[in-house]
C-alpha positions in Angstrom: 21.6 44.5 -99.8 21.9 42.2 -102.7 18.8 42.1 -105.0 17.7 45.6 -103.9 17.0 48.1 -106.7 19.9 50.5 -107.1 19.6 54.0 -108.5 22.1 56.9 -108.5 20.7 60.1 -106.8 21.9 62.1 -109.8 19.5 60.1 -111.9 16.7 60.8 -109.4 17.5 64.5 -109.6 17.1 64.6 -113.4 13.9 62.7 -113.4 12.5 64.8 -110.5 13.2 68.0 -112.4 11.2 66.7 -115.4 8.3 65.8 -113.1 8.4 69.1 -111.4 8.6 70.9 -114.7 5.2 69.4 -115.7 3.6 71.0 -112.6 5.3 74.3 -112.5 6.5 76.7 -115.3 8.2 79.3 -113.1 11.6 77.7 -112.9 14.6 77.2 -115.2 17.5 74.9 -115.1 21.2 75.8 -115.8 24.1 73.4 -116.4 27.8 73.9 -116.9 28.4 71.5 -119.9 27.7 68.4 -117.9 24.0 67.7 -118.6 24.6 64.1 -119.4 26.5 63.5 -116.2 24.3 65.6 -113.9 21.2 64.2 -115.7 19.7 67.6 -116.3 19.7 66.6 -120.0 16.4 65.0 -119.2 14.9 68.4 -118.4 16.6 69.9 -121.5 14.9 67.3 -123.7 11.5 67.9 -122.1 11.6 71.7 -121.8 14.3 73.1 -124.1 13.1 76.7 -123.7 13.7 76.5 -119.9 17.2 75.0 -120.0 20.5 77.0 -120.4 24.0 75.6 -120.8 26.5 78.0 -119.4 29.5 76.1 -120.7 32.5 75.3 -118.6 32.0 78.5 -116.6 30.5 77.5 -113.3 31.0 80.9 -111.6 29.2 82.6 -114.5 26.4 80.1 -114.3 25.8 80.9 -110.6 25.6 84.6 -111.5 23.2 83.8 -114.3 21.0 81.7 -111.9 21.1 84.5 -109.4 19.9 87.0 -112.0 16.9 84.8 -112.9 16.1 84.4 -109.2 16.4 88.1 -108.6 13.8 88.6 -111.4 11.3 86.6 -109.3 11.8 83.0 -110.7 13.3 79.8 -109.3 16.6 78.6 -110.8 18.3 75.2 -110.5 22.0 75.4 -111.2 23.8 72.1 -111.7 27.4 70.8 -112.0 29.8 68.6 -110.1 30.1 69.3 -106.3 33.7 70.1 -106.7 32.9 73.0 -109.1 29.6 74.1 -107.4 31.0 74.4 -103.9 34.6 74.8 -104.7 35.2 76.8 -107.9 32.1 78.9 -107.6 32.1 79.4 -103.8 32.4 83.2 -104.0 29.5 83.5 -106.4 27.4 81.2 -104.3 28.1 83.1 -101.2 27.9 86.7 -102.5 25.5 86.5 -105.4 23.1 83.8 -104.1 23.5 83.4 -100.3 23.9 87.1 -99.4 20.7 88.3 -101.1 19.0 85.0 -100.1 17.8 84.1 -103.6 15.8 81.2 -104.8 18.7 79.3 -106.4 18.8 75.5 -105.9 22.2 74.1 -106.5 22.2 70.5 -107.8 25.7 69.3 -106.9 26.3 65.9 -108.3 29.4 63.5 -108.2 30.1 64.3 -104.5 32.4 62.3 -102.3 34.8 59.4 -102.7 32.3 57.5 -104.8 33.2 59.6 -107.9 35.8 56.8 -108.2 38.1 56.9 -111.2 37.8 60.7 -111.6 40.3 60.9 -108.8 41.3 63.3 -106.0 40.7 66.5 -107.9 37.0 65.6 -108.5 36.2 63.8 -105.2 34.8 66.7 -103.3 34.8 65.9 -99.5 34.6 69.5 -98.3 31.4 70.8 -99.8 29.1 70.2 -96.8 31.5 72.1 -94.6 31.7 75.0 -97.1 28.0 75.3 -97.8 26.7 75.0 -94.2 28.8 78.1 -93.3 26.8 80.3 -95.7 24.0 82.0 -93.7 20.6 80.9 -94.7 21.8 78.1 -96.9 19.8 74.8 -96.6 22.0 71.7 -97.1 20.4 68.4 -98.2 22.2 65.1 -98.8 19.6 62.4 -99.8 20.5 58.7 -99.4 18.4 57.1 -102.2 16.0 57.6 -105.1 12.9 58.1 -103.0 14.6 60.7 -100.7 16.3 62.5 -103.6 13.0 63.0 -105.5 11.3 64.3 -102.4 14.3 66.6 -101.7 14.1 68.2 -105.2 10.5 69.0 -104.6 11.2 70.3 -101.1 14.0 72.5 -102.5 11.7 74.1 -105.0 9.2 74.8 -102.3 11.8 76.2 -99.9 12.4 80.0 -99.7 16.0 80.8 -100.3 19.1 79.0 -101.5 19.4 75.2 -101.2 22.4 72.9 -101.8 21.5 69.4 -103.0 24.4 67.0 -102.6 24.0 64.1 -105.1 26.0 61.0 -106.0 27.3 59.3 -109.1 27.2 55.8 -107.8 24.0 53.7 -108.0 22.9 53.0 -104.4 20.2 50.7 -102.9 16.7 52.1 -102.5 15.9 51.8 -98.8 13.0 54.3 -98.4 10.5 52.5 -100.6 8.5 51.7 -97.5 5.0 52.8 -96.3 6.2 54.6 -93.2 8.7 56.8 -94.9 8.0 60.5 -95.0 10.4 63.3 -96.0 10.2 66.5 -94.0 12.8 69.2 -94.5 15.0 69.5 -91.4 13.7 66.4 -89.7 15.6 63.2 -89.2 14.0 59.8 -90.2 14.6 56.9 -87.9 15.4 54.0 -90.2 15.9 51.6 -87.3 15.4 51.7 -83.6 18.1 50.6 -81.1 19.4 51.0 -77.5 23.2 50.5 -77.4 24.5 53.1 -79.9 23.1 55.7 -82.3 24.4 55.7 -85.9 23.8 59.1 -87.5 24.2 58.9 -91.2 23.7 60.9 -94.4 23.8 60.1 -98.1 24.9 56.7 -99.1 26.3 56.1 -95.6 22.7 55.5 -94.5 22.8 52.2 -96.4 26.2 51.4 -94.9 24.8 52.2 -91.4 21.8 49.9 -91.9 24.1 47.1 -93.1 26.4 47.6 -90.1 23.4 47.6 -87.7 22.3 44.2 -89.1 25.8 42.8 -88.6 26.0 44.3 -85.1 22.7 42.8 -84.1 24.0 39.4 -84.8 26.7 40.2 -82.2 24.2 41.4 -79.6 24.7 45.1 -80.2 21.4 47.1 -80.8 22.1 50.1 -83.1 19.6 52.9 -83.8 20.0 54.4 -87.3 19.1 58.0 -87.9 18.8 59.2 -91.6 19.9 62.9 -91.6 19.0 64.0 -95.1 18.9 67.6 -94.0 22.3 68.7 -92.6 21.2 72.3 -92.3 18.9 73.0 -90.6 19.9 70.0 -88.4 17.3 68.1 -86.4 19.0 68.7 -83.0 16.0 67.4 -81.0 16.0 64.0 -82.7 19.8 63.7 -82.3 19.7 64.6 -78.6 16.7 62.3 -77.9 18.5 59.3 -79.5 21.8 60.1 -77.8 20.0 60.3 -74.5 18.6 56.8 -75.1 21.8 55.1 -76.2 24.6 57.1 -74.6 26.9 56.6 -77.6 26.9 58.3 -81.1 28.7 57.3 -84.3 28.4 59.7 -87.3 28.7 58.3 -90.8 29.4 60.5 -93.8 31.1 60.3 -97.2 32.8 63.6 -96.5 35.6 65.0 -94.4 35.0 64.6 -90.7 36.1 68.2 -90.5 33.1 70.5 -90.8 30.6 68.0 -92.1 27.8 66.0 -90.5 30.1 64.8 -87.7 31.1 68.3 -86.9 27.6 69.5 -86.9 26.4 66.7 -84.6 29.3 67.3 -82.2 28.5 71.0 -82.1 24.9 70.3 -81.2 25.6 67.6 -78.6 28.3 69.7 -76.9 25.7 72.4 -76.2 22.7 70.2 -75.4 23.9 66.8 -74.2 27.7 66.1 -74.0 28.0 62.6 -75.4 30.9 60.3 -76.5 31.0 60.5 -80.4 33.0 58.6 -83.0 33.2 60.2 -86.4 33.4 58.0 -89.5 34.3 59.7 -92.7 37.4 61.0 -94.6 40.1 61.8 -92.1 42.0 64.9 -93.4 43.3 63.2 -96.6 42.6 63.5 -100.3 41.0 60.7 -102.2 42.6 59.0 -105.2 41.6 57.1 -108.3 39.9 53.7 -108.2 36.6 51.9 -108.5 34.0 53.6 -106.3 33.0 50.5 -104.3 36.7 49.7 -103.7 37.4 53.2 -102.5 34.5 53.2 -100.1 35.8 49.9 -98.6 39.4 51.3 -98.4 38.2 54.4 -96.5 36.0 52.3 -94.2 32.9 53.8 -95.7 30.9 50.6 -96.1 28.9 48.4 -93.8 31.9 46.4 -92.8 33.9 49.5 -91.9 31.1 51.0 -89.9 30.5 47.8 -87.9 34.2 47.5 -87.2 34.4 51.1 -85.9 31.3 50.7 -83.7 32.7 47.6 -82.1 36.0 49.3 -81.4 34.1 52.4 -80.0 32.1 50.2 -77.7 35.1 48.2 -76.6 33.7 45.0 -77.9 
């Protein structure tokens, strides 16, 4: 995708908050001393009276956001995914999820593509953690267009929302006239008949690149963009699996409990189908340039195409 505009979804998040703030004055933004990295600093600069820095105290920040939401407002609480889903899990579960409050968690720097920050900051478990919380909506947008739409949808959704966002600038693929974002609904990026590639986050771009390479080898791959992992669009997944007979899931997350697990759970109940899961296989990440790490873990177009060919016995 050389020559295509690239934007990090964390940047889209910050800019979307500013745009939303111009339309609505009933929400506030919290951050845990990472406003420059999470891009919430843009909102702070535009609306300083509606921005609160909780310091390096993520669990406290979730409690503060819960208090604001309990008082009838909407709160966005932002930090790295490792801290939002990991360090503050108890507060997210008990103070936000249990009372079903309008707190929207902007979790940036998720996955292997955090790069040089290393294994401790490369959160590959957050989708699994968040989707187990009853009533929690989980969204993982793939590009700038989708991320901006996701922020607006999160604001409009009743109850807690987990927004999974990335550090790495990624190609914009949804700047197209037929694209529409609907919470809980898959978007078919590309039709196909031989295999279904079900992807989320930056793996949508990898799946599209793989589908192009596979087409040159006579393999027709359908690509489903699953931006909303919970609630999952089971009907779209079943319909595509019924058409192609083979499914490959693609995620920048552990294959345990993430998109691949959710898809397997759905298909096992509705339409048992052979599935290959592409993601992080029960290992920690490590330090290195983001693009190199994605290649090493097979989370790029080349890696996806190779796995699909192996899965199909080609």
